[in-house]
C-alpha positions in Angstrom: 39.6 -65.6 42.9 42.0 -65.9 40.0 45.4 -66.2 40.6 48.1 -64.2 38.4 51.7 -65.4 37.3 54.6 -63.4 37.6 54.5 -62.8 33.8 51.0 -61.3 34.3 48.9 -64.6 33.1 45.6 -64.8 34.5 45.1 -68.6 35.7 41.7 -70.4 36.1 39.3 -69.8 39.1 41.0 -70.9 42.3 38.4 -69.9 44.7 34.6 -68.7 44.6 33.0 -67.0 47.7 29.2 -66.5 47.4 26.8 -64.2 49.1 23.6 -64.8 50.9 20.6 -62.7 51.8 18.5 -60.0 50.2 17.4 -56.5 50.8 14.0 -54.9 51.1 13.8 -53.6 47.3 12.4 -55.7 44.1 16.0 -55.3 42.9 17.5 -56.9 46.0 15.9 -60.0 45.7 19.2 -61.8 45.8 23.0 -61.3 46.4 24.8 -59.3 43.7 28.6 -58.9 44.2 29.5 -55.8 42.6 33.1 -54.4 43.7 36.3 -55.3 45.3 38.4 -53.0 47.2 41.9 -53.9 48.5 42.6 -52.3 51.9 46.1 -50.9 53.1 46.2 -53.3 55.9 46.0 -56.5 53.5 42.2 -57.1 53.9 39.9 -57.0 51.1 36.2 -55.7 50.9 33.6 -56.7 48.6 30.1 -54.9 47.9 27.0 -57.0 47.8 24.5 -54.5 46.0 21.7 -57.1 46.7 22.0 -57.7 50.3 23.4 -54.3 51.8 26.5 -55.9 53.0 30.0 -55.1 52.5 32.1 -58.3 53.1 35.3 -58.2 54.7 38.1 -60.8 54.1 41.7 -61.6 54.7 44.4 -63.6 53.0 45.2 -66.9 54.7 47.9 -69.4 52.8 46.7 -67.9 49.6 43.1 -68.0 50.0 40.6 -65.1 51.1 38.8 -65.8 54.3 35.5 -64.1 54.8 35.6 -62.8 58.3 32.3 -61.1 58.5 30.5 -58.2 57.1 29.5 -54.7 57.6 25.6 -54.2 57.1 24.4 -51.0 55.6 20.8 -49.6 56.0 18.0 -51.5 54.5 17.7 -50.4 50.4 21.3 -48.7 50.3 22.6 -51.0 47.6 26.4 -50.5 48.2 28.0 -50.3 44.8 31.4 -48.9 43.8 34.0 -48.2 46.5 36.8 -45.7 46.7 39.7 -45.6 49.4 40.0 -42.0 50.6 43.2 -40.4 52.1 43.0 -40.2 56.1 44.6 -37.6 58.3 46.4 -40.0 60.4 49.8 -40.9 61.5 49.0 -44.6 60.6 47.1 -44.4 57.0 47.9 -48.3 56.6 45.6 -49.2 59.7 43.5 -46.2 59.9 41.8 -46.0 56.7 38.4 -44.7 55.3 36.6 -46.1 52.4 33.5 -44.3 50.9 30.9 -46.7 49.2 28.2 -45.3 46.6 24.6 -46.5 47.6 23.1 -47.2 44.2 19.3 -47.6 45.7 19.8 -45.2 48.6 21.2 -42.3 46.8 24.0 -41.9 49.2 27.6 -42.1 50.1 28.5 -44.5 53.2 31.6 -44.2 54.9 33.3 -47.2 56.6 36.4 -47.5 58.4 38.0 -48.7 61.6 36.0 -48.3 64.9 37.6 -45.6 67.0 39.5 -47.1 70.1 40.1 -50.3 68.4 43.3 -51.6 67.3 42.7 -52.0 63.6 45.9 -53.8 63.0 43.9 -57.1 64.2 41.6 -58.7 61.6 38.6 -58.6 64.0 35.7 -57.5 62.0 34.3 -55.6 65.1 36.6 -52.8 64.4 34.9 -51.8 61.2 31.7 -50.0 61.3 29.9 -47.4 59.4 31.1 -44.1 60.3 28.8 -41.7 58.3 26.1 -41.5 55.6 25.6 -38.7 53.3 22.8 -38.1 51.0 23.4 -37.2 47.6 19.9 -35.5 47.3 18.4 -38.3 44.8 15.3 -37.4 42.7 12.5 -39.8 43.3 10.2 -39.1 40.1 10.1 -39.6 37.3 12.6 -42.0 37.4 14.5 -43.0 41.0 17.8 -41.9 40.8 20.6 -44.6 41.1 24.0 -43.7 42.6 26.7 -45.3 40.6 30.3 -44.3 40.7 32.7 -42.3 43.1 35.9 -40.4 42.2 38.2 -38.7 44.4 40.4 -35.5 43.5 43.1 -34.5 45.9 43.2 -30.9 46.7 46.6 -30.5 45.5 46.0 -31.9 42.2 43.5 -29.0 41.5 46.1 -26.2 42.7 48.6 -27.9 40.5 47.0 -26.6 37.3 45.7 -23.6 38.9 47.0 -19.8 38.2 46.3 -18.8 41.8 46.2 -21.2 44.8 42.8 -21.4 46.6 42.9 -21.6 50.6 42.6 -25.3 51.5 42.3 -25.2 55.2 40.1 -28.3 56.2 40.1 -29.6 52.7 41.8 -32.9 51.6 40.0 -33.3 48.4 36.6 -33.5 46.6 34.6 -36.7 45.8 32.5 -36.6 42.7 29.7 -39.2 42.5 27.3 -39.9 39.6 23.4 -40.0 39.9 21.9 -42.2 37.0 18.3 -40.9 36.4 18.6 -37.2 37.0 22.1 -37.6 34.9 23.8 -35.5 37.5 27.3 -35.4 39.1 27.2 -34.4 42.7 30.4 -32.9 44.9 31.2 -33.9 48.3 34.1 -32.2 50.5 36.4 -34.6 52.1 38.5 -33.3 55.0 40.4 -36.2 55.9 37.8 -37.6 58.3 34.4 -36.7 57.0 32.5 -36.0 54.1 30.3 -33.1 53.7 27.9 -31.2 51.3 29.3 -28.1 49.8 25.6 -27.0 49.8 22.1 -28.2 50.2 20.7 -30.6 47.6 18.0 -28.1 46.1 20.6 -25.4 45.6 21.2 -24.9 41.9 24.6 -25.3 40.9 27.5 -27.6 41.1 28.0 -27.0 45.1 24.3 -28.0 45.6 22.3 -30.1 43.2 25.0 -30.9 40.8 26.1 -30.7 37.3 24.8 -32.1 34.2 26.9 -35.4 33.0 26.7 -34.3 29.5 25.0 -37.6 28.5 22.8 -40.2 30.2 23.6 -43.0 32.8 27.1 -41.8 34.0 27.9 -45.3 35.1 31.7 -44.8 36.1 33.8 -42.0 37.0 37.6 -41.4 36.9 39.8 -38.5 38.0 43.0 -37.9 36.4 45.1 -35.0 37.6 42.5 -31.9 37.3 40.1 -33.8 34.7 37.1 -35.8 35.5 35.9 -38.4 33.1 32.3 -39.6 32.8 31.4 -42.9 31.2 27.7 -41.9 30.1 26.8 -45.8 29.1 23.2 -45.2 27.5 24.1 -42.0 25.6 27.1 -43.8 24.0 29.9 -41.0 25.1 32.7 -40.2 27.4 32.3 -36.5 29.0 35.3 -34.8 29.9 35.3 -32.2 32.5 38.3 -29.7 33.6 38.1 -28.9 37.2 38.8 -25.5 38.3 41.0 -24.6 41.0 38.1 -24.8 43.5 36.7 -27.7 42.2 34.1 -26.9 39.9 33.7 -29.0 36.8 33.4 -27.5 33.4 32.9 -29.5 30.2 35.7 -29.7 28.0 35.0 -32.2 25.5 32.7 -35.3 24.6 33.9 -38.3 23.0 31.8 -40.9 21.0 32.1 -44.1 23.0 29.9 -47.5 22.6 28.1 -48.1 25.7 31.0 -47.2 28.0 30.9 -49.0 31.2 34.4 -48.6 33.2 37.6 -47.0 32.7 40.9 -48.8 33.2 43.9 -46.9 33.7 47.0 -48.5 31.9 
């Protein structure tokens, strides 16, 4: 944890929290910290890709206090996280986070346990709510789920000539699969993630689209555009999203091993 001054200067390390444990796969022989996700209620989640855990922290006198962990299915490998908008009267304390499972080829949804007061910092209020398979390929090279980007439904409609019916749709989540080099689309209704079609059905609603490169390491949505950082093919692919959410390749830009987008 690095303090940041009011002028934006990053100071030396003030605190370090270490993981422990391991998962069942050869790539999970030790802890592997990967992502930090602040929550609307002030807490902080971190992904441990190596130990199949998402740690939960709260702030206390300027320090992060680890209060527990959410344990995911063995071999999941939680990687990138994304805060999803919820259909709730109290979104600050009734939140949902989607975590891409690198080794499980899944997206795991976590959030406050129904019936508990999520305003308290008791980790017993947070649990796994849902797991969705992305239909990962096992051969010739196992798929790795990398990054998730969310696009609100109104962002799609704002650039459409004619609005598409949105009943039961809060937005769409796009997830990259490295190996088969695909981008898979999931629907978010404000409470749950669902597939638009079965994984073996051709097309963007089912199996997904080609990422226009190799190893889509990070995805970023800006309005009705979806950007894919294709690390191994040294390019950024830009997809324009239609009113129903279908990604259509608009351009590719050369970039040396792009790893992550940072919006400025």
